[in-house]
N, C-alpha and C positions, 0 to 999 in steps of 0.2 A: 810268358813274361821273361824279360831279360834279367840276367844276373848283373847287378851293378858293378861287380868286380871286373867284368869284361870290358867296361869302358871307363874305368877309373883313370884319371890323368896320371901320367908317370910322375914319380917324385921329382920335385924341383922344376917341373914344366909350367906350373901355374905361378904367375907373378904375385908378389906381395904388395899390391897396390890397389886403389879403388877401381871398380869396374862393374860390368853387368854381364851376367851369364845366362845361357839358354840351354834347356834340356830339350832334346828332340826324340820323337818316337821312330819306329821302324819305317814310317812313310816320309820321314823328313819334316813332319809338322812340329812346330814349336809348341810344347805342352806346358812349359813353365819358364817364366822370366823372373830373375831376382837380381838384386844389387848387393854390393858388399863394400865395406871399407877396405877389407883385405880379401881379395879373391882366393888367395891360397888357403887361409884359415877357414873361410866360409865353405869352399868346396870340399876341403878335407873333412869338415864336420858331417858331410853327407855319407862319406865312405868309411870313416874310422870306426864308428859304432852304429852299424845299421840296425841292430836289434833294439837299440835304445831310442830310435827315432819314433815320431808319432806315426800311427798306422797310415794316415793319409799320405804322409811324406814317403813312407815305404812303398805305397802303391804307385806314387809318381815315379820313384826311382826304378821300380820294376817295369813300368810302362816305357820308360826312356831307354834308348840304345846308345846315346851319345850326348856329350855336353861340349859347348864352346863358349868363349868369353871374349869381351872387348874391354880393353883398358882405357880408362878416362883419367883426366887430370885431377878432378876434385869430386867430392861427394855430391855436390849440387849437380854436376854434369851426370853423375851416376843416376840421380833421381830423374833427371830430364830424359835420359836415354831409356831408363826402365819404363817410364810412362809411354814413350814413343813406341817401344817394342810391344808393350801390352796392347796398345791401341791397334798396332799394325797386325799382330799375329793372333790376338784374342786367345791366349793360351787357356786350355781347359782347367788347369790346376791353379790358376791365379784367381784371386778374389775379383768378382765382377759385380759391381753395384748396378742394380736395376730399380727403376722407379716403382714404388708400391702402387702407384696409380698415375694416370696422365694428368699433369697439373697445367692449368691455363696461366698464361702470362699476359700482362698488358704490354703491347709492343708498339713502338713508334718507328715507322720505316724511314729513317733518316737517309737511306740510300736512294730514295726516290726524289724527283724534282719537287713534287708536292707531297711532303711526308703525310702519312696516314696513321691514325690511332686505331688499333684493332686488338681483338682477343686472338692469341696465337698459342698453339700447342705444338708439340713435337720438337724436331731438331732446330737448333738456333741458326739464324741466317746472318751472314756477315753484313755489317752496316746497319743492323736493326738494333735499336735500344730497347732493352727488356726491363720490366719491373715486375716484381713478384718473386716466386709464384704465389697464386691465390688458391684458396681451397675450392672456390666455386666461380664459374664464369659470371654469374649474375652479380657477384660482389664487384667485379671489374666494371661491368656495365653501369652499375649504380654510381661508382666513383667517377667514371668518364662523363656520365650525364650531368653531374654536378660541376665538373671542371670545364665543360664545354661553354658554360656561360662566360667564363673569364678567358679561356684559351680556345677560341672557336676553330679548332684544327679539323681538317677533313677526316671523315670516318667512312666515306662511301667506298664501294668496291671499284676496281678499274673500269668495269663495264658501265657502271652508273656514271662515273666521272666523265668518261668519254662521250656518253650520250648527252649529258648536260652541256658539254662544250659544243656539241654539234647543233643542238636546238637553241642554245643561248639562254637557257632558263635553269636556275638552280633547283635542287630538290627541296623538300619540305624544311630540312634543317637550315638551309640558307635563308628561308623566309622567316623563320622564328629566331634568327640570330644565334643559332648554335653551330653554325659553320660560317667561316669567312668567305665562302663561295669563290675560291680561286678558279673554279671551272668557268666562271663568266667574267673574270677579270676584276672582281671587287677588291682583290688584293693581289699583288704580284708575287712571284716565286720567292723573292728575298724576304718580303714581309711575312709570308706564310711560314717560311722556315724559322723566322724569329719566334713566331707563335709556338711552333713545335718545340723549339729549344727551351722556351720559357716553360712549357708544359713539362718537359723532361726535368728541368731544374726544380720545379715544384715537387714532382714525384720523387726526386732524389733527396728531398729533405730541406731544400732552400725555400721554406714556406714563409718565414717571417717577412722577407723582402717584398713578396707579392701582396701579402695582406696589408702591410703598411702602405704600399703604393696605391692600392685600391682605396684605402681609408683616406689618404691625402686627396685623391681625386674626388672622393665623395664630399669632403668638406669644402674643397674648392668650388665644386658645382653648387653646393648649397649657398655659399657666399655670393656666387654669381647669380643666385636665384634661378638656377636651372634645376628645378625641383624634380622633374621627371627623370633627368639623368642621374641626379643624386640618389633617387629611390632605386634606380636600376643598379647603381654601384653598391648601394647598401645591400641589395639582394645578392650581388656578386660576392661581396665579402662574407655574407652568411653562408653561401654555397661553399666557399673555400673552407670556412670553419667547420661546416658539417662534414666535408670530405676528410678533414683532419680528425674529427671526433670518431670516425669509423676505424681509425688506427690507434691502438692502445699505446699510451705513453708508458714505457717500462724503465727507461734509463735517462741520463742527462741529455739535454737537447743536442749537444755536439757529439754524441756517441754514435759511431758507425762500427758495427761488429756483426759477425756471424756466430751464432751460438749452436754448438754441435753436441749432441748426446747420442748414446748408443744403448740398446737393450739387446742382450745376446743369450743364446743357449748353446749347447755343444754343436748344433748343426747350422743354425742361422743367426743372423744379427739384423736388427733394424736400426737405421740411422735417421734422425730427425734434425732439421736445421731451421732455426728462426733467423730471418734476416732483419736486423735492426738498423735503421737509417734515421739519423736525426733524433735518436732516442725512442723511435716508434717502430713497432713491428710492421714491416712492410710486406712480409711474405713468409711462407712456410713450405717446406718440401720434405719428402721422405723417400728413403731407399730401403731395399731389403737385399741382403747378400747371403749366398750359400758359403759356409765356411769350409771350402775344399782344402784349405791349408790349416796347419797348426798355428793359429795366430793368437797373440795376446791382444788385449784391448788397445795397447799402445800401437801395435802393428796395424790394427784395423784403422786407427786414427790416421796413421801415416799413409796407408793406401788410399783412404778416403780423400785426404787433402791433396794428394798427388793427382788422383783421377778427376776430382771435381774442379779443381783450380788449374788443371794441366794446361788448358788453352783459353782460360777465361781471363778477361780483363776486369771482371767485377770482383776483385779481391778487396776486402775491407781493410781498414787500418788495424783492426784487432780481430782475432779469431779465438773464441772461448771453447775449450775442449775439456772432456772429463779427465783425461790423462795426457801428458805430453808425449809426442811421438819419440821413438828411440833416439833419433838424431835431430833434436829440435833446432839446433843452429843451422844445419844444412837446409832443413825445411823452411825456416824463416827466410833464409837468403833466397831460396827458390821463389817463394811467394812474393817477396819484395821485388824481385825481378819482374814477375808477372804484373804487379801493380804499378811499378815505376815509382815506388816510394816505400817508406818503412812500413813493416808489418810486424805485429806482435802476436805470438802464440802463447797463451797462458791458461792456467787452470784457476778459476776464481775460488778463493777460500772463504770469503765472507761478503756480506752486503747484498745489494740488489742483483748484481751479476750472478752470484751464487744461487740466489733464489730463482732467477730466470733459468739458469742451467738445470735446476731441479725440475722446473716446469717442463722444459724440453725433454728431460729424461722420462718424465711420466708419459709424455706424448709418444716417445719411442717404445715404451713398454706396451702402451695401448696399440700402437701400430703393429708390433710383432704379434700381439694377441689376435688382432683382427686378421692379419695375414694368415695365421694358422687356422682361424675359424673359417675364412673364405675357402681355404684349401680343403678343409675337412667337410665343409657344408655343400660342396658341389657334387651332385649326384653322379655326373659323368666321371668325375675324378675318382670318387669312391668305387664305382663299378670297375674302373680300370685297375685300381689298387687291388681289389679282391681277385680280379682275373689274373693279374701278375703273380699274386701269391699262389693261386691255384696252379698255374703253369710251373712256377719255380719249384714247388713242393710236390708236384705231380699228384694232386688231389683229384678225386673223382668229380667233385663239384666245388663251386666257390664257397669259401668258409664264411657263411652269412652270420654265424655266431662264433666269436673267438673269445677265449678266456686266457688271461695272462696272469702269471703268478710271480711274486717277488718276495724275498725274505729280507728282514731288517733286524739288526741287533747292534749293540755297542759292546765290543769286546766280549761277545758271548753272553751278555745279559739282556734280559727283557726281549727274548727272541719272539718276533711276530712275523706274520706273513699277510699278504694281501692277494685278493682275487678281483680283477676288474673285467668287465664284460663289454665287448663291442658287438653291436648288431648292425648289419648293413654298413659297416665302416664307421659307426658313430658310437660314442660312449653311452652305455645304459647304466647310469649311476645308481638307479634304484636297485640294481642287482649286484652291486659291489659287495664283497664280503671281506671280513677281517678274521684272522686266526691267531690265537695265542698258542705257540708251540709248546707241547706238553712233554714229549718223550725225548727231546734232544737237549743236551746241556752243552753250552759253549758254542763256538763258531763252527757249525757243521751245516752248511747250506744244502749239501746233498741229502742228508737224512731229513732235514727240515722240509725240503721239497717233496720227498717221498711221503712224509707224514701228511702234509697238506693235501696232496693229490688223493691220497687214500681216504682222508676224512671227507673231502668234497664229494668224491664219487661214491663213497659209502651211502651218502644221503640220496644220491641219484638212484642207487640200487634199491634203497628202502622205498622210495616213491614208486619205482617201476614195479617192484614186487607187490606192493600194496594194491596197485592198480590191477595187477594180474590176479591177485587173490579175490579182489572184489568182483572181477569178471567171471572167474571160474569157480569161486567158492571152495577152493581146495587148499591143501597144505603146500608148503614151499620148502625146497632144499637149498640152503645157502651154499653148500659145496665149498670150493676153495675160497670164495670170497668171505665166507663166514670164518674160516680158519685165520685168514689174514687179519680180519677185524678183531678177532679174539686176541691175537698177539699184541694188539695195541691197547687192550683193555676195554674195547668197545663191547656193548651189548649186541646181541643178534639184531640184524637190520630190521627184522620184523617185530621186535619188541617195542612196547610203548614206553619209551624213555621220556619222562616229563621234561627233562632239560632240552632234549632234542625237539620235542613237540612244541615247546614254548617258543623257540627261536627259529627252528629250521624244519618243522614238520611239513608234510605235504599240503595241508589245508591251512589257509590263512583264517584264524578265528574271527577276524573282522569282516572279511568279505565272503568266506566260504568257498573261495576259488582255489584251485591248485596253485602252489607257489612255483614261479618260473625258475627258481633256484634249482629245481629238480630236472630241468631240461638239459640234455647233454649238448656240449659244443661240437662244432665241426672241426675245431682246431684248438689245441692247448699249446700255449706259448709260455716258456719259462725264461726268466732272466738269468742267462748263464750259458756255458758251453757244454761240451760232451758229457761231463759228469752229471750235471743237473738234468740234462735231457735223458740220460740213461736211467736216472732215479725216477723221473716221471713216467717213463715208459714201463719200468719194472712195476711201479705201483698199479698202473692200468692193467698190465698183464696178470698180476696177482688177483685182481678183481674180475678178470675175465672180460675186460673192455678194450682189447687190443685193436678194435676197429676205429677208435678215436685217434686222429692224427696228432702227433706231438713234434714240436721243434723248439729250439732255443735260440735266443738272439744275444750274442756276445758283444759287450760294449767296445772292446778294444778295436776290432776291425769291422764292426757292424756286420758280422758273419751270421748266417743262419745255419744251425747245426741240426741234422736229422739223426734219429737213433741208429747207431751202428755204422754210420758213414765215416770214413776216414778223412774226407775232405768236405769243407763247408759249401753251402750254396751262397753265391755272391750275387746280390741284386744290383743293378746299375745304380750308381751314386744318386742320380736325380730321379729315380723311379718312384711312382706313387705307391707301389707296394712296399718299398723300403721305408718310405715316410710313414705309412700306416703302422708298420711293425715298430718303428721307433716311437711313434705316438703311444702305442699300446704299452711298450716297455717303460717309457717315461711316466705314464699315468699310473702303472702298477707300482713303480718306485715311489712316486709322490704319495700315493695312498698308504703304502707300507710305512714310509718314514713318518708321516703324520700320526699314524696309529702308535708307532714306537715312541715318538716324543710324548704323546699323551700318556701312555703307560708309564714311561720313565718319570714324568712329572708327578703323576699320582703316587708312584711308588716312593718318591722322596718324602712324602708326608704320611702316606697310608701305612707303610711298613713300620713307622716309628711313633706316630702320634695317634693313629686310629684307635689303639687299644686303651688309651687313657680315659677313664670314666669321666663323663661330664664335659669332654672336650669335643665340641662340634665344629662344623666348618667355619663358622664366624670367628670362634676363638682361635682356631688354627691360623686363619688369615691374619688376625690381629697379632699373633705371635710372630709370624714371618715378617709382617710389615714393621714391627717394632725392632726386631733384631737384624733384619735384612737378609738373613740366610740361615739354613739349618746348622751350618758349621758354628756360627756365632751363638745360636740358641743352645747348641750342644755344650758350648763352653761356659754358658751362664750358670750362675748359682741359683738355688731356689729363691733367695731373696730378690735377685735381679729379675727372675721370671715373674715373681709376684707383683712387681711394679707395673706390669701390663694391665690396663683396665679390664676388669671382668675375670681376672685370674686370682683365685684365692691362694692362701698359703698351702693348704693341703693339695690342691690341684697342681701348684707349682712343684711340690716335692714329687708328685707322681710323674709329672712331665720330665723332671730331671732324672728320675730313676729309669724311666722308659728310654730316654736318650742315651744314658750311660750303658744300658743293656744293649741297645742297638749298636753302640760303638765297640762292643766286644768286651766290656768290663762287667757284664752281668747277663741276665736273661733277656735276649732280644724279644721285643714285642712282636716282631714278625717272624719268630723262629717256628720250628715245626709244631703244628698244632695251635700256634698263636694267632692273633687277629689277622696278620698279613697272610697267613696260609689260607685263611678263608676268603681272602680278597681275590676275586677272579674277574676277568673281563670277557664277556661273551663274544664269540665270533659269530659269523652269520648263521651257523647251524648248530651251535652248542656253546661249549666253554673252552 
């Protein structure tokens, strides 16, 4: 990789004006395109403090070997040129939005002599009017079937149309009046085009005009005693109304807007858009993006607006977003130019528009969840991920069982750890385990990892040795493993510890089957870098289990560290193996944080109120509900506490005394030997 200092622009060579810049790699390919109000300050930010940049930005700078730029007149021109270059060069380090599935559109081919109504997917074609997208093709066909009664536009394929002209006989739709049959001259090209344009106007939201027109014609036919025609017009009006009923009314009748929401994690983001025309939801579409850049939500919004509306003429009057883009004035001017009229970009703060944005946001969250589920649920993808991990870590076999460990604490208090298990690339939640750290005080993730690994594999040794004893009927020598366990205050692995047997013994008392917790993994992953990996390896070596592979995944650069290696293993950014490792790490972190919050929440009351005689869960809840917080309860007098229903004077005095003690003014109820000392949370294999 290149040193960014070797191609840093000379001082004073970069102009202090708006522009667009390109980073290129050693092959001359453009790998990143960016825009700036001031090219000088923006490019200087890349080279002034390299260590302070985001890891992905550092990777981009190391991959590049040169940078060039183009000066433009305004920020709007910078946005336009940035979009053009991104589309032309497809840089690998730029955000690229991709559909999370293929969406069908209702298309009207106005570029043809006899326009055709059809379902269309894929790239847009110039001269074709599009409506949607829709979630399902059948929804389009139902709508078209209703509207063809009033707007009998051609729907047949070119081959069918040509054949009908040759034989002089229309298809079935022509006979049942759902096509105006231009193929046999029932309507000329101009008349058929007017039908197609009316169809487009109705789909675009101009619905009231057509319903009123049909209604007037119906009454006129009835007055002229043309009852059959009046009945047909009545059915036409009902068809139009049914077509409208399929589209939910969410905003005012004259509202045309696109509602955009995002859901994101550190690696990916999902974008959902609801298209509202005439106050009705006319379509919905979603995208998923890999966050190869260090982007804020505002940056994602800006990139999305630029790319999606870059060449589109379907820009609405109003665009609702979760946050404004960094340069909202320039973006508004750009979209207004695309639309040919004013455009407003805003964040709704109240009312129906805010409620609709929240609905779109829920859809985005669900889309991101489904995207991850589809990716993890594919057998071929999982096999590829396991194979990539095997090759990268040089394992003898694919790691079919992987265990990942993470430590969670708050400024060194309530230190806990988690163990999550993935088998065949999928979470095995029934075998997740939680640990309360016993021998470590304060923030010391290294010693905490050492303790957790020791405790987990102590149970594996106990199970393995019990099975060996049962088979041989002999005695067992714990050797070095026994000495290590004794240093932690553990009993001999072969002893019958009731606490161990209750929660983590080899036999499940309910099923009588061996617990799978005792099975060894093919790979142990810890959340962290070289110190955490070294601690895990040391714990396994002390237990005589050096054959189990160990690695660590560091958050900063998504690097995989192996014991004793000076350099990390770097998996390709988009590899399935890296995605699986990140999934493991994130799941372990989530599980650890959830357990930590639970312990911290229980400790808030358990350490101070559990020791008060006669104060059960219901009364504790009533106290906290009445005062709002422990702080206010601690400041209350016995008389004020006694005002809570169910709390007597004597109990109130005991509560006040207990809280004063917990605050350092007396004997803490949770002090050594007190009630809190007896309060423990069981991990998967003990306490």
